[in-house]
C-alpha positions, 0 to 999 in steps of 0.5 A: 159050191165047196165048203170047208168042213167048219162050215156045215149047209143046211138049207138052200132055198129060193125066198121069193116075194109073197104071190098074193100081194101086188107088187107095188112101185117096183117093176118087173123088167128094168134096162141098163144105164151107161153107169150100170154097164161098165160094171157088167162083167166085173167081179160081184161084190161081198160084204159080211154082217155080224149079229153077237147073240145077245145071250146063249139061250137065244134060239136058232131056229125057232125065232131068227131063221122063220123071222128073217126068211119071211121078212126077205119075202117082204121086202122083195115086194119093193125090189123085185129086180133082186129076185130076177136075173141079167139077161141079153138077148139077142134081140136087145140091143143092151142087158137088163133085168127080169123078173118072173113069176116064181123068181126068187133071191137064193138063199143059204143057211149054214152052221158054224164052229169057226171061232165067230169072235176072231173071224168079227175083230180086226185082227189080221185073218187069213183071207180064206177063213172068211171064204164058207161065209160068202154067198155064190151068185150064180153066173152063166154066159146067158144069164147072171142073178143078181144077188145071193144071201147066205145066214151062217149060224155061230151056235152059241156066238151070233149070225153073220148076214152074207150078202154077193151081189152084181155090181152091173145092178147094184152099187154099194148105196143101193146095196146098203138101201136094201139091207137096211130095207130088210133090217126095216121091215124084220123090225117092223113085223117082230112076230111069228112069220104065222101071224105077221103081215103079207105087206109092208111098207117103207119109209121114203128114205128107203123106198127105192125109184126105178125110172130110168128116165131121169139119167139123160146121156147126151153123150152117149157114153151108152153106146160106147160101154156097148161096143166095147162091151161088145167087142170084148173076146168079141165080135158080139159078145153078149156073154154075162159070163164075169172076170174071173178074180184070184185070191192072191196065196198068203194073204190077210185080211185086218181092220183099222181105226182113226178116231174123231179125235186123230182125225181132227189132228190130222185135219187140224195139222193139214190146214196148217201147213196147205200149199199157200200157192194152191187155191185153198181146197176143202179138206173132208174127212174122206181125204184125211183117211185116205190121204193118212193110210196112202202114206201109211201104205207106200212107205210099208209095201214091198214095191214102189212105182213112181207114181200112186194112183187112188181111184175111188167111186163118187156118188152122183145123185146128187151131183147130177143136172138135175139132180135125181132122188138120193133112193135112185135104184142101180149104179149112180157112180163114177170115178176120181183118179189121183195119181200123185208123185210116191216121192212126194206121198212117202216122204216124212211129215208133210207125205200126209199133206202132199197127198191131202191135197192131191185127193182134195183136188180132184174131188173139187175137179168134180165140179166142172163135171162129174160124168167125164170119168165116166167115159170108159178109158181107151183099149190098150195098144201093143205098144201100151202092152208093151210098156210098163207103167211104173205104179200103183192103183188103189182103189176105195170100196165103200163109205162111212155115209153108207151106216152099215153100223146102223143095220139091226134086224132086231138083235142089236148092231152089227159087231163087225161089217166086212167088205171081203171082196178086197181081197180080189180086188186090191181095194181098201174097204172104208164104214164108219167106225161101229161105235158111233164116234165119228171115226173110221174104220179101214179095211185092209188086205196084203201079206203077212209082212207089209200087214205088219208094216203098214200096222206099225206105221199106222200107229206111229205115223201120227204120234211122230209126225203130225205133232199136236198144234 
């Protein structure tokens, strides 16, 4: 994989679990469910974790890299599927994850002279600036790696851990749990890898749950997804090649924050102006943050459609009947769409109320069946392809509930966590605020003109249109 001259590759290795230790309850083969199959050919998810050095004299190779490597190996005892590959043989009716002795996770070690503090800031940055920090996921027609990692050192500044994960294997909760497990074991084995133990247990809240029988499929959603996959560029298309996702030129990324007191201000305003003709809905922090962002975004973008569509994922673990363990490994998310009239979204003062109510109503609708949105949309007909729908879709990546800023490898909390793959998907990313004040960080990728307009609106709409009561 090509890298810029500002990032030098020092080593590319494969980290495997210790060969002389039992692999605990981690399976060597794991089938995909209908939750996973939906994502089989989607582009991978990319995320960066930036960590600042507490001292300019922090030893790089003598402590950080060996410690991270050893703890990663110990972590893979609990996450064997991550060291394996996704395959779809002709004699198998569906894809599955297969781990063989000797398999491991690709780990790239690099060094960079880029500006660590610029890359880990909230300010406008060209999307291509962080690309050299993102590890490459090896994918072919016959086999696909599950995860790839990269550690990039910034001398006298800090380091960055990049993770690229196959979406058909992990949703955001599972990916975050893996990173938390790695950090936990890294902290528990703080000594030299030469003297550290060859195994390390995890606390109950981090032990992955692999039993696929808990996923019930009475509507045969798996069959629907498999038929769709086999027909794509088919017939009998078992290719594991991912869809290509191009990054448009001239895009910039930036991070915005709604502080806790600003979210409460929004909550009070929306509560006081709810549509009395509708059934009152619970106004969550998620709906407030997304609603406010949509209003500012729709006003900022250059072209507007008749409808605005927000599509976000909902964790189904606690919504399935019966519920399944929160540590379930794999995808267990379903889509929740929100369709709103753009003219009502962008209207002054009450556009925020309308957007928040629309999102809240959609979330409440999940009570009627969380799996309704798990059915893939029908393939477009020729007539559907010819007709242009005047709407714009915005998706959501990440969640404040993941608590990504708690992932401490023993070098302090992250300075910044970035979902970099939104430059390909056009999604907005969400996470909790780094300082733990109850706020929410919002990551966006737009062209420069739209980003400047959004930044201006984001700063003033709350002050001018949502007055304090």
